[in-house]
C-alpha positions as CSV (number, residue, x, y, z in Angstrom):
1,M,64.9,71.1,129.2
2,V,68.2,72.9,128.4
3,E,70.0,71.6,125.4
4,I,73.6,70.4,125.5
5,Q,74.8,73.2,123.2
6,S,74.0,75.7,126.0
7,Y,76.2,73.8,128.5
8,L,79.0,73.5,125.9
9,I,78.9,77.2,125.0
10,L,79.0,78.1,128.7
11,S,81.9,75.7,129.2
12,A,83.8,77.2,126.3
13,I,83.3,80.7,127.5
14,T,84.6,79.9,131.0
15,F,87.5,78.0,129.6
16,I,88.5,81.0,127.4
17,I,88.2,83.3,130.4
18,G,90.5,80.9,132.3
19,V,93.1,80.9,129.5
20,V,93.0,84.6,129.3
21,G,93.5,84.8,133.0
22,V,96.6,82.5,132.9
23,L,98.1,84.3,129.9
24,A,97.4,87.9,130.9
25,R,97.9,88.1,134.6
26,R,101.1,88.0,136.5
27,N,99.7,87.4,140.0
28,A,100.3,83.8,141.0
29,I,97.0,83.5,143.0
30,I,95.0,84.8,139.9
31,V,96.8,82.2,137.7
32,F,95.8,79.4,140.1
33,M,92.2,80.6,140.1
34,S,92.2,80.7,136.3
35,I,93.5,77.1,136.2
36,E,90.7,76.1,138.6
37,L,88.2,77.9,136.3
38,M,89.5,75.9,133.3
39,L,89.3,72.6,135.2
40,N,85.7,73.5,136.2
41,S,84.8,74.2,132.6
42,V,86.1,70.8,131.6
43,N,84.0,69.3,134.5
44,L,80.9,71.0,133.1
45,T,81.6,69.6,129.7
46,L,82.1,66.1,131.1
47,V,78.8,66.3,133.1
48,A,76.9,67.6,130.1
49,F,78.0,64.8,127.9
50,S,77.5,62.3,130.6
51,A,73.9,63.4,131.1
52,Y,73.3,63.6,127.3
53,L,74.6,60.1,126.7
54,G,72.9,58.7,129.9
55,D,76.3,57.3,131.1
56,T,77.8,57.8,134.5
57,T,81.4,57.5,133.3
58,G,81.8,61.2,132.8
59,Q,80.5,61.9,136.3
60,M,83.0,59.5,137.8
61,L,85.8,61.2,135.8
62,V,84.6,64.6,137.2
63,F,85.1,63.2,140.7
64,F,88.7,62.4,139.9
65,V,89.3,65.8,138.3
66,M,87.9,67.5,141.3
67,T,90.2,65.5,143.6
68,V,93.2,66.5,141.5
69,A,92.0,70.2,141.5
70,A,91.7,70.2,145.2
71,A,95.2,68.8,145.6
72,E,96.6,71.3,143.1
73,A,95.0,74.1,145.0
74,A,96.4,73.0,148.3
75,V,99.9,72.5,147.0
76,G,99.8,75.6,144.9
77,L,98.6,77.8,147.8
78,A,101.4,76.4,150.0
79,I,104.0,77.2,147.3
80,V,102.6,80.7,146.9
81,I,102.7,81.3,150.7
82,A,106.3,80.0,150.8
83,L,107.3,82.3,147.9
84,F,105.6,85.2,149.5
85,R,107.5,84.7,152.8
86,N,110.8,84.4,150.9
87,K,110.4,87.1,148.2
88,Q,107.6,89.4,149.7
89,T,105.7,89.2,146.4
90,V,103.4,86.9,144.4
91,N,104.1,88.5,141.1
92,I,105.3,85.8,138.7
93,D,107.8,88.2,136.9
94,D,109.6,89.0,140.2
95,I,109.9,85.3,141.3
96,N,113.0,83.9,139.6
97,I,114.4,81.5,142.1
98,L,115.1,78.8,139.5
99,K,117.5,81.0,137.6
100,W,121.2,81.0,138.4
């Protein structure tokens, strides 16, 4: 039986990797992938605590987080495709359409 600490350490490592990916990268697709990685690490934590406590509330919450993550991925990818068609780049520094 794997202890809960192992799941929490793995979740913390993947969350940190996601944060570094969001802060360090300038490619919009990589940023979206890093956000998905952070959401999945939170899901892992919720499932680990749910199994540890013997309660299914955490697993139900993971279902809703996965639904939001899927919607975020679909909308985010559509935005990235629209920006690429308009600006011919997915680099966040080059996309400044909200500025005057």
